[in-house]
C-alpha positions in Angstrom: 5.6 -14.4 17.5 6.4 -15.2 14.0 8.1 -12.4 12.0 8.2 -11.4 8.1 11.3 -9.6 6.7 10.3 -6.6 4.8 13.5 -6.7 2.8 15.4 -3.9 4.1 18.2 -5.4 6.5 18.8 -2.2 8.6 15.1 -1.8 9.4 14.8 -5.6 10.2 17.3 -5.5 12.8 15.8 -2.6 14.5 12.1 -4.7 14.7 13.2 -8.1 16.1 13.7 -9.7 12.9 10.6 -7.8 10.7 7.1 -7.1 11.2 4.8 -9.2 12.8 3.1 -11.9 10.3 -0.5 -11.4 9.3 -1.0 -7.7 10.7 -1.4 -4.5 9.0 1.5 -1.9 8.4 1.0 1.9 7.9 3.8 3.1 5.8 3.4 6.8 5.7 5.6 9.8 4.7 5.7 13.0 2.5 5.7 12.9 -1.5 9.3 11.2 -2.8 10.4 9.9 0.7 10.4 6.2 -0.8 6.9 4.5 0.2 6.7 2.6 -3.3 10.0 1.8 -3.1 10.1 0.3 0.6 6.6 -1.5 -0.4 8.0 -3.0 -3.7 11.0 -4.2 -1.3 8.8 -5.8 1.1 7.0 -8.0 -1.8 10.3 -8.9 -3.5 11.7 -10.1 0.1 8.1 -12.3 0.2 8.8 -13.3 -3.4 12.5 -14.6 -2.9 11.4 -16.5 -0.4 8.2 -18.2 -2.6 5.7 -16.3 -1.2 2.9 -15.1 -3.6 2.9 -11.4 -3.2 0.0 -8.6 -4.3 0.2 -5.1 -5.4 -2.9 -3.0 -5.7 -1.8 0.1 -7.2 -4.6 3.4 -7.3 -2.3 5.7 -9.1 0.6 4.4 -11.3 0.0 1.7 -14.1 2.0 -1.6 -13.6 4.5 -0.7 -16.4 5.4 3.0 -14.6 6.1 1.2 -11.4 8.0 -1.5 -13.1 9.8 1.4 -15.3 10.3 3.7 -12.2 12.1 1.0 -10.1 14.5 -0.5 -13.0 17.4 0.8 -11.3 16.6 0.6 -7.8 15.0 -2.8 -7.9 16.2 -4.4 -11.2 14.5 -7.6 -10.4 11.1 -6.7 -9.9 9.8 -7.2 -13.7 11.7 -10.7 -13.4 8.7 -11.6 -10.2 6.2 -9.1 -11.8 6.7 -11.5 -15.4 6.8 -15.3 -13.4 3.9 -14.4 -11.2 5.7 -14.2 -8.1 4.3 -10.4 -7.7 0.3 -9.9 -9.1 -0.2 -6.2 -9.7 -4.0 -5.3 -9.6 -4.5 -2.1 -11.6 -7.2 0.4 -10.2 -5.7 3.7 -11.3 -7.7 6.5 -10.2 -7.1 8.7 -13.5 -10.1 7.4 -15.9 -12.2 8.1 -12.4 -11.1 11.7 -12.4 -11.4 12.4 -16.2 -14.8 10.6 -16.8 -18.4 11.7 -17.4 -20.8 9.6 -15.1 -24.2 8.2 -16.7 -26.6 7.5 -13.9 -28.1 5.2 -16.4 -25.7 2.4 -15.7 -26.5 1.9 -12.4 -29.3 0.1 -12.7 -29.1 -3.5 -12.5 -31.9 -4.0 -15.4 -30.1 -1.8 -17.7 -27.9 -4.1 -19.9 -25.3 -1.0 -19.7 -24.9 -1.8 -16.3 -22.9 -5.0 -17.1 -20.8 -3.3 -20.2 -16.9 -4.0 -19.6 -14.8 -0.6 -19.7 -16.7 1.8 -17.2 -15.3 3.5 -15.0 -15.4 2.9 -11.4 -17.0 6.7 -11.0 -19.3 5.6 -13.9 -20.2 2.4 -11.9 -19.7 2.6 -8.2 -20.7 -1.1 -8.0 -17.9 -1.9 -9.7 -15.0 -1.1 -7.4 -16.8 -3.0 -4.4 -17.0 -6.3 -7.0 -13.1 -5.6 -7.9 -12.2 -5.8 -4.2 -14.2 -8.8 -3.4 -13.3 -10.6 -6.3 -9.4 -9.3 -5.6 -9.5 -10.9 -1.8 -11.1 -14.0 -3.2 -8.1 -14.5 -5.7 -5.9 -13.6 -2.8 -7.6 -16.2 -0.4 -7.7 -18.7 -2.7 -4.0 -18.5 -4.2 -2.6 -18.4 -0.5 -1.2 -15.1 -1.0 0.9 -14.0 1.9 1.8 -10.2 1.2 -0.3 -7.0 0.1 0.5 -3.7 -0.7 -2.3 -0.7 -1.0 -0.9 2.1 -2.8 -2.3 4.4 -1.6 -4.8 5.2 1.1 -5.1 8.6 -0.2 -6.1 7.7 -3.7 -8.7 5.2 -2.8 -10.5 7.8 -0.3 -10.6 10.3 -3.4 -12.1 7.3 -5.4 -14.5 6.9 -3.2 -15.4 10.2 -2.6 -15.6 10.6 -6.3 -18.2 7.6 -6.6 -20.0 8.9 -3.3 -20.6 12.4 -5.9 -21.4 10.6 -8.4 -24.5 8.7 -6.5 -25.1 12.3 -5.2 -24.0 11.1 -1.1 -21.9 13.1 0.9 -18.3 11.0 1.9 -17.3 11.6 5.9 -15.0 10.5 7.4 -16.5 8.1 9.0 -16.8 6.2 5.3 -13.2 7.0 5.2 -12.9 4.8 8.6 -15.3 2.1 7.4 -13.3 1.8 4.0 -9.9 1.4 5.6 -11.0 -1.1 8.7 -13.1 -3.1 5.7 -9.7 -3.7 3.7 -7.8 -4.4 7.0 -10.2 -6.9 8.5 -10.5 -8.7 5.0 -6.4 -9.3 5.2 -6.0 -10.2 8.3 -8.9 -13.1 7.6 -6.8 -14.5 5.0 -3.4 -14.1 7.5 -1.9 -11.6 5.0 0.6 -9.3 6.5 -0.4 -5.4 4.6 1.3 -2.2 3.8 -1.0 0.2 3.7 0.9 3.6 2.2 -0.8 6.8 2.9 1.1 10.5 2.1 1.2 13.0 3.9 0.4 16.6 2.8 2.4 19.3 4.5 5.3 19.3 6.8 3.7 17.2 9.3 1.5 13.8 9.0 -1.7 14.7 10.9 -3.2 11.5 13.3 -5.5 9.6 10.9 -7.9 6.7 11.2 -5.6 4.5 9.4 -3.0 4.9 12.3 -5.9 3.9 14.6 -6.3 0.8 12.7 -3.1 -0.1 12.0 -0.9 -2.7 13.8 1.9 -0.6 13.1 3.1 2.6 11.9 6.6 3.0 9.9 7.4 6.9 8.7 9.7 8.0 6.4 10.9 11.1 6.9 12.5 13.6 4.3 14.8 16.5 5.6 15.2 18.9 2.5 18.3 20.9 4.4 20.0 18.5 4.8 19.1 16.3 2.2 18.6 13.1 4.1 15.9 10.7 4.6 15.0 8.6 7.8 12.8 5.8 8.8 11.2 6.1 12.3 9.2 3.4 13.7 6.2 5.1 15.4 4.7 1.9 16.3 4.6 -2.1 15.9 2.5 -4.0 18.0 4.1 -6.8 19.6 7.7 -5.6 19.2 10.1 -3.7 20.8 11.6 -0.8 19.4 13.4 2.5 19.7 12.1 5.5 18.1 15.4 6.9 17.0 15.4 7.7 13.3 17.2 5.4 11.2 18.9 7.2 7.9 18.6 5.7 5.0 19.5 6.4 1.0 18.3 4.9 -2.4 21.0 2.4 -3.7 21.2 1.2 -7.3 20.2 -2.2 -7.6 19.4 -2.6 -3.8 16.5 0.1 -3.7 16.6 1.4 0.1 19.4 1.0 2.4 19.6 1.9 6.2 22.9 3.8 6.5 23.5 2.5 10.3 22.1 1.3 13.1 24.0 1.4 16.2 24.0 -1.6 18.7 22.0 -1.2 22.3 19.9 1.4 20.3 17.0 -0.5 20.0 
C-alpha cells in the first residue's frame, strides 16, 4: 500500500510511514488543539516533494492563515506564493452577515449571475464553486487537499437551506460530507477533513463513519499538554497510545516521544 507522509515525523513512524494514499482522514479535536497547523504541515510535506496541494478554508482568510502560522511554519508563505499550495477561500463570515434576496435565485433574473453575491444570498453558487474546485484539482493533478472545517461547512449549508426555507437534517450533513469524500477519492487525492469538537468529548459523527482514518488531537488543560491519538486508520497497524506533542518554532508540531515496540 502506497503511503503519504503527514509531515510529522513521530506520527509517520507510528503509522507505518504515513497515511494510505488516496484516502480521507478525519482530523478532529477541540479548539486550539492544532488541527489547522497539522493540516498545513500535511500540505507542506507534499509541496516540498513537488506535489500540488490545496486548502479549502471556510473560516479564516488565506492571509490570516499564513500570518497566524509564520512562526511555526515560516516557509508556508513561500509555497503559497509559488503556487505549490493553493488556498480556496469560501469563508462563512459573509454568509452570516448577509441579507438574502430571494429575487436572485431565479435563472432568468440578470442579478443571479452577478459576482460578489454570498452563498447565502444565492445558494446555487456554492455548488458551482465546489464543482469548479474539483475540476481544477483534477485537471491539474493535485495530490493533497485539506478542508477546514466540516463544522463551518455544515453551518454554511444550514444558512443556505434557511434562505431557501428548507430544513437541514443530519442526512443532509451525511450527504454533504460523503459527496466531498467520494469526489476526492475519484481523483486519487489524499484528503484531511478538519472538524472541531464542541465540549470535552468529541461525539461520534457521520464524518467518523465516512473517513478511512480518524486522528484525534487532545488537550489536557490541567497538565498543559497535547497529544495525538490514532483512533482508526484502515490498512494500517497502529496503537492507541497517545503521542504527546508540542508546538516548536520553525517546525510546527513535534511529537515528543514514540517508544519502540509500542505500536
